[in-house]
C-alpha positions as CSV (number, residue, x, y, z in Angstrom):
1,M,15.5,-1.4,-10.0
2,L,11.9,-2.1,-9.4
3,P,10.5,-5.7,-10.3
4,G,8.6,-4.9,-13.6
5,V,5.3,-5.5,-12.0
6,L,5.5,-2.5,-9.6
7,C,5.5,0.1,-12.6
8,T,2.0,-0.7,-13.0
9,V,-0.9,1.1,-12.1
10,I,-1.9,-1.4,-9.8
11,G,2.0,-1.6,-8.8
12,G,1.9,1.8,-8.0
13,F,-1.3,1.6,-6.2
14,L,0.5,-1.0,-3.7
15,L,3.5,1.0,-3.7
16,G,1.1,3.8,-2.2
17,L,-0.1,1.3,0.2
18,V,3.1,-0.6,1.9
19,S,5.3,2.8,1.9
20,R,3.6,4.0,4.6
21,E,3.5,0.8,7.0
22,N,6.1,-1.1,9.3
23,I,6.5,-4.5,6.6
24,V,7.8,-7.2,9.0
25,Y,8.5,-10.1,6.8
26,L,8.6,-13.3,8.4
27,Y,10.6,-16.1,6.1
28,A,11.9,-19.3,6.2
29,D,13.9,-21.8,4.1
30,V,11.8,-23.3,1.6
31,G,11.6,-26.6,2.6
32,T,10.0,-25.8,5.8
33,L,7.5,-23.4,3.9
34,A,7.2,-26.8,1.7
35,G,6.3,-29.1,4.4
36,R,3.9,-26.0,5.4
37,A,2.1,-26.1,2.4
38,D,-0.4,-26.9,0.4
39,V,1.2,-26.5,-2.7
40,T,4.1,-27.9,-4.6
41,R,8.1,-27.1,-3.6
42,E,8.7,-25.5,-6.7
43,F,6.1,-23.3,-6.1
44,V,7.3,-22.2,-3.1
45,A,10.6,-22.0,-4.5
46,K,9.0,-19.4,-6.4
47,E,6.3,-17.7,-4.5
48,L,9.7,-17.3,-2.0
49,A,11.8,-15.8,-4.4
50,V,9.4,-13.0,-5.8
51,Y,8.7,-12.2,-2.0
52,N,12.7,-11.9,-1.4
53,V,12.6,-9.8,-3.7
54,L,10.1,-7.5,-2.5
55,A,11.5,-7.9,1.3
56,K,14.6,-6.3,-0.1
57,Y,12.6,-2.9,-0.5
58,F,10.0,-3.1,1.7
59,A,10.9,-4.7,4.7
60,R,12.0,-2.9,8.0
61,C,12.3,-6.2,9.9
62,F,13.9,-9.8,8.6
63,I,12.2,-12.8,11.4
64,D,13.3,-16.0,10.1
65,T,9.9,-18.5,11.6
66,G,12.1,-21.5,10.9
67,R,14.7,-21.4,13.0
68,N,12.1,-20.1,15.8
69,G,9.3,-21.2,17.4
70,P,6.1,-19.1,17.1
71,V,6.2,-17.3,21.1
72,R,10.1,-16.2,19.9
73,V,8.6,-15.2,16.3
74,V,6.3,-13.4,18.3
75,A,8.3,-11.2,20.9
76,E,10.9,-10.5,17.6
77,V,7.9,-9.1,15.4
78,I,6.9,-6.9,18.7
79,R,10.2,-5.5,19.8
80,C,10.4,-4.5,15.9
81,L,7.5,-3.1,15.9
82,E,8.4,-1.2,19.4
83,R,11.9,0.1,17.8
84,L,9.8,1.2,14.5
85,R,8.1,3.4,16.9
86,R,10.8,5.3,18.4
């Protein structure tokens, strides 16, 4: 079952856009994200929960940016997109 917001007119429009794309979900743990952001840890935790649900439905690849350096993350994104193009 999809989150309620996706059942609205705007949500339907966004679903249409997202369904045609190859979504790569870049994520990290709450502590890492909170350290990178200028918002509270609680806000990051709530935001991460929402994004995790959306990623469950739409992401084609999942890449942890908290455990890998920038060069490795970019390499993984490229590999993912190349695999999806085939």
